[in-house]
Structure formats: C-alpha cells, structure tokens
Residue, then its C-alpha position, 0 to 999 in steps of 0.5 A: x319848291x312846289x306842294x305836289x299832289x299824292x294822287x293815289x292819297x284822295x279821298x272824297x267826303x261830305x262834311x256838315x261843317x264841324x271840325x275835322x280830325x284828319x289822320x295821315x300815315x304814309x311811307x316816304x322814301x329818300x333816293x341816292x342817299x342824299x340827305x333830304x328834307x320834305x313835308x307833307x300836308x293835306x289839302x281840301x279842294x285844292x287848299x291847305x286844310x289849314x288855311x280854312x282855320x286861319x292856321x299860319x301858312x310858313x313854308x313847311x306848314x305841317x312841319x319839317x322832316x328829314x331823310x338821309x336815304x331810305x324810307x321814313x315813316x310819316x304821320x300826322x293827326x290834326x284837328x282843322x275847323x272851318x271847312x264849310x258844309x258840303x262835298x270835298x276833295x282831300x288830297x295829301x300834297x308833299x313838298x321837298x328841297x331842291x336836292x332831295x329825290x323822294x318817292x312816296x308810297x310803298x308796295x308793303x308799307x299801306x298808306x293811310x288817310x282818314x277824315x272824321x268830323x267832329x260833333 
C-alpha cells in the first residue's frame, strides 16, 4: 500500500515555527460496492505532518476508516508541533487497502484544507 497525494488539496503556507492546527474535510467514494479500508493524512514538504512532532508512525497514521461503497465524509483536525519556520507545501495523502477502488473529491461536495499557526 502506498500513500497517494490528492493533488487538488495542495496548500502553500509560511510558518513562524509554532504548532500548526491542520483541518481537513473531504469526501471519499468507495466504488463497486466492495468493502474498502482507507486513511488520509496531511503531508508537509513530502513528510507526514506527525513526523515533525515524533508521533508514532503506524500504518494508518491518522486512523482507519471504512466504507462499503458510496460516499464517505472524512474530516480531521489535529495539532502538529515541530514543523520548522519557513515556506512549506501541505498536501493531503490517502491510502487504501489492496481491494478498494476509491475516488477522492466530488463536484458538489467541496473539500476544505486549512493550516492555522498557534501562538
């Protein structure tokens, strides 16, 4: 299984080095009626955001989700410490089990990604 970037989720930002509150809200579609396990996570400059704060890097880093076909809303808000000051690129990555056929995003269900630096 491989983490795949969701290209439409890319956000650029500049940080002063404070903890970052990252909010993600998106829709995922499990196709074909098959049971599908998936996870999504924020990546900063190509690294899972939790790595900067030494969070445990387990397979489903931001939690395991399930859909049995149809749309599934996925939202996550989490504080990520340790990201250094400077310009960064945030992208949401998703991973699915081998049998799953998934699509991310929908024309009438907008996705939202935000980064708020805490001071």
